[in-house]
C-alpha positions as CSV (number, residue, x, y, z in Angstrom):
1,M,93.9,98.6,127.2
2,P,95.9,101.8,127.1
3,S,94.2,104.9,128.6
4,T,93.4,108.0,126.5
5,K,95.9,110.0,128.6
6,S,98.7,107.5,127.9
7,L,97.9,107.6,124.2
8,N,98.0,111.4,124.1
9,T,101.3,111.4,125.9
10,L,102.8,108.9,123.4
11,A,101.4,110.9,120.5
12,G,103.0,114.1,121.8
13,C,106.4,112.5,122.1
14,V,106.2,110.9,118.7
15,F,105.2,114.3,117.2
16,I,108.2,116.1,118.7
17,F,110.6,113.4,117.4
18,W,109.0,113.5,114.0
19,W,108.9,117.3,113.8
20,V,112.7,117.7,114.5
21,A,113.5,115.1,111.8
22,A,111.0,116.3,109.2
23,V,111.8,120.0,109.4
24,G,115.4,119.1,108.7
25,A,114.4,117.1,105.7
26,F,112.0,119.6,104.3
27,S,114.2,122.7,104.7
28,S,117.4,121.3,103.2
29,S,118.1,121.5,99.5
30,P,116.6,118.5,97.6
31,N,119.7,116.5,96.6
32,R,120.6,112.8,97.1
33,N,122.8,113.6,100.1
34,T,120.0,115.3,101.9
35,I,117.6,112.5,101.1
36,S,120.0,110.0,102.4
37,T,120.5,111.9,105.6
38,S,116.8,112.4,106.0
39,R,116.3,108.6,105.7
40,R,118.6,107.9,108.6
41,Q,117.0,110.6,110.7
42,L,113.4,109.5,110.0
43,Q,113.9,105.7,110.1
44,T,114.0,105.3,113.8
45,T,111.1,107.7,114.5
46,T,108.7,106.4,111.9
47,S,109.3,102.8,112.9
48,F,108.7,103.6,116.6
49,A,105.5,105.5,115.8
50,A,104.1,102.9,113.5
51,Q,104.8,100.0,115.9
52,K,103.3,101.7,118.9
53,F,100.1,102.8,117.3
54,N,99.6,99.6,115.3
55,D,100.0,97.7,118.6
56,V,97.2,99.8,120.1
57,S,94.8,99.8,117.2
58,S,95.1,96.2,116.3
59,A,94.0,95.1,119.8
60,Q,90.9,97.2,119.8
61,E,87.4,97.0,118.3
62,V,86.3,100.6,117.4
63,D,82.6,101.5,117.4
64,G,81.6,97.9,116.8
65,W,83.9,97.6,113.7
66,T,86.3,94.7,113.7
67,S,89.4,94.6,111.4
68,L,89.6,91.6,109.2
69,T,93.2,92.4,108.1
70,D,96.5,93.3,109.8
71,G,96.0,97.0,108.9
72,S,92.8,98.9,108.0
73,G,92.2,97.2,104.6
74,V,88.9,95.6,105.6
75,K,86.6,96.1,108.5
76,L,83.3,94.5,109.4
77,K,80.4,95.4,111.6
78,V,77.4,93.2,112.5
79,I,74.1,94.9,111.5
80,S,71.7,92.1,112.5
81,S,72.3,88.6,113.9
82,S,70.9,85.4,112.5
83,S,67.3,84.6,113.6
84,L,68.1,80.9,113.4
85,P,69.4,79.3,116.6
86,D,73.0,78.3,116.0
87,A,72.5,78.7,112.3
88,G,75.6,78.2,110.2
89,E,78.0,77.8,113.1
90,A,79.6,74.7,111.6
91,D,79.4,76.0,108.1
92,K,81.1,79.2,109.2
93,L,84.1,77.2,110.2
94,D,84.4,75.2,107.0
95,L,83.4,76.7,103.7
96,K,85.7,74.6,101.5
97,G,83.9,73.2,98.5
98,K,80.6,74.9,99.4
99,D,78.6,77.5,97.6
100,V,77.2,80.5,99.4
101,T,74.3,82.7,98.4
102,V,74.2,86.3,99.5
103,E,72.1,89.4,99.1
104,Y,74.1,92.6,99.0
105,I,74.1,96.4,98.4
106,G,77.3,98.0,97.3
107,S,78.0,101.7,97.7
108,I,80.9,104.2,97.5
109,A,82.5,104.9,100.9
110,A,84.7,107.7,102.1
111,R,88.5,107.3,101.6
112,N,89.4,107.8,105.2
113,W,93.0,107.0,104.4
114,S,95.7,107.4,107.0
115,A,99.3,107.9,105.9
116,Q,99.8,104.1,106.2
117,D,96.8,103.5,103.9
118,V,98.2,105.8,101.3
119,I,101.5,103.9,101.5
120,D,99.8,100.6,101.3
121,C,97.3,101.1,98.5
122,W,98.3,104.1,96.4
123,L,102.0,104.8,96.7
124,P,103.2,101.5,95.2
125,D,101.7,102.4,91.8
126,Q,103.4,105.8,91.6
127,G,106.9,104.6,90.6
128,L,108.8,106.4,93.3
129,S,112.0,105.5,95.0
130,S,112.3,103.1,98.0
131,L,112.6,106.2,100.3
132,A,109.1,107.4,99.5
133,P,107.2,105.3,102.1
134,E,109.4,106.7,104.9
135,L,108.9,110.2,103.7
136,F,105.2,109.8,103.3
137,E,105.0,108.5,106.8
138,A,107.2,111.1,108.3
139,F,105.3,114.0,106.7
140,D,102.0,112.2,107.6
141,I,100.6,112.4,104.1
142,D,97.1,111.0,104.7
143,Y,94.3,111.3,102.2
144,K,93.3,114.9,103.2
145,R,96.9,116.1,102.8
146,L,97.5,114.1,99.6
147,T,94.4,115.7,97.8
148,N,95.0,119.2,99.1
149,P,96.9,121.1,96.4
150,N,98.1,123.7,99.0
151,K,99.8,121.0,101.0
152,F,100.7,118.4,98.4
153,G,101.7,120.7,95.6
154,I,104.6,120.9,93.2
155,K,106.8,122.8,95.7
156,F,106.3,120.2,98.4
157,I,106.8,117.3,95.9
158,K,110.1,118.9,94.8
159,E,111.5,120.1,98.1
160,G,109.9,117.8,100.6
161,L,110.0,114.5,98.6
162,G,113.1,115.3,96.6
163,I,111.6,114.6,93.2
164,L,113.6,116.8,90.8
165,K,112.1,115.9,87.4
166,D,109.4,118.4,86.3
167,A,107.5,115.7,84.5
168,K,107.4,113.4,87.5
169,Q,106.4,116.2,89.8
170,T,103.4,117.0,87.5
171,T,102.5,113.3,87.1
172,L,102.4,112.7,90.9
173,F,100.5,115.9,91.6
174,E,97.8,115.0,88.9
175,A,97.6,111.4,90.3
176,A,96.7,112.9,93.7
177,Q,94.2,115.3,92.2
178,D,92.6,112.5,90.2
179,L,91.6,111.0,93.6
180,K,89.8,114.2,94.5
181,R,88.1,114.4,91.1
182,S,86.8,110.9,91.4
183,E,85.5,111.6,94.9
184,E,83.5,114.5,93.4
185,S,82.1,112.4,90.5
186,H,81.3,109.3,92.7
187,M,80.0,110.7,95.9
188,E,80.0,108.8,99.2
189,G,76.9,106.8,99.6
190,T,76.3,106.3,95.8
191,V,74.9,102.8,95.3
192,F,76.6,101.0,92.4
193,D,75.3,97.5,92.7
194,K,72.4,95.6,94.4
195,N,71.9,91.9,93.8
196,Q,71.6,88.3,95.0
197,F,74.1,85.7,93.7
198,T,75.8,82.5,94.5
199,F,79.5,81.9,94.5
200,R,82.2,79.6,95.9
201,P,84.5,81.3,98.5
202,G,88.3,81.3,97.9
203,K,88.0,80.8,94.1
204,G,88.6,84.4,93.1
205,Q,85.0,84.9,92.0
206,V,84.5,88.0,94.3
207,I,86.6,90.8,95.6
208,R,89.0,89.8,98.5
209,A,86.9,91.7,101.1
210,F,83.9,89.5,100.3
211,D,85.8,86.3,100.9
212,L,87.1,87.6,104.2
213,A,83.7,88.7,105.4
214,I,81.8,85.5,104.5
215,A,84.3,83.5,106.5
216,E,83.2,85.4,109.6
217,M,79.4,85.2,109.0
218,K,76.5,82.9,109.9
219,V,73.4,82.1,107.8
220,G,70.8,84.8,108.2
221,Q,73.3,87.3,109.5
222,T,73.7,90.8,107.9
223,V,77.0,92.7,108.2
224,S,78.4,95.9,106.8
225,V,81.9,95.6,105.3
226,V,84.1,98.5,104.3
227,A,87.0,97.7,102.0
228,R,90.0,99.7,100.9
229,C,90.7,99.7,97.2
230,D,93.4,97.0,97.4
231,F,90.8,94.6,98.9
232,A,88.1,95.8,96.4
233,Y,88.5,97.0,92.8
234,G,92.1,98.3,93.0
235,S,93.7,100.9,90.7
236,K,91.3,100.2,87.8
237,G,88.0,100.5,89.6
238,L,84.9,98.8,88.1
239,R,83.7,99.6,84.6
240,V,80.6,98.1,83.2
241,G,79.1,98.9,79.8
242,G,81.4,101.8,79.3
243,K,80.4,103.4,82.6
244,D,82.7,103.8,85.6
245,L,80.6,102.3,88.5
246,V,83.5,102.4,90.9
247,P,86.4,104.8,90.3
248,P,90.1,103.8,90.7
249,Y,91.3,103.5,94.2
250,A,87.8,103.7,95.7
251,T,86.9,102.5,99.1
252,V,83.6,100.6,99.0
253,Q,81.0,99.5,101.5
254,Y,78.9,96.3,101.2
255,D,75.9,95.4,103.3
256,I,75.8,91.6,103.0
257,T,73.2,89.1,104.1
258,L,74.3,85.5,104.1
259,V,71.2,83.7,102.8
260,E,72.4,80.1,102.3
261,I,75.3,77.7,102.4
262,K,75.2,74.4,100.5
């Protein structure tokens, strides 16, 4: 496992390479030639950074949380183990054609998005050019920066991202601010659902994060699952009876107890 010192050294080197490339991209006039040049400058640096840090993070379990996806889309943490000896060990390995009963509590979780999370779950819906993911990575546009109007404002959108149409600049800015507004209207920790129900895994009856979590559980076990929006309720959120229970692009947390498999 890499040491903290080696990771800090790597982070410093990557930052220097990124800063040289990014400053050149941001300070130049926003035209297609500039963007094309920026793309070549940034491609090597961003690819190197992403590969190195993904290699490190994917091999580690952080604070008891285990990733169930290649990135940070879904993570799971065991809250309590099964009280039944060897309960569900065989069922855990083969849920095909079986129904599972669970008890759960669903709540709003913090959008702790890294730049890669923004690229994976929000950026594809914004209708930008193919260059956008590389620029978002190079400028490290994580959730905090994305929702900060002083850092992700019209000026940056125009000069940093090279978006020249006024209407598109405004649309992108407002889309980012919508995230902040929904965070204020649906605060972290707000419970939106609590229930017990039975479903069949792998049949699209539940959000993707549920299917992934159940496949890792034993009967009687309770886990906490945090799911990014693309593994939960996506760009639409969850609306019931005219009320937005889960806002668009929300990260959610489920505490799940696997009651029975049959």
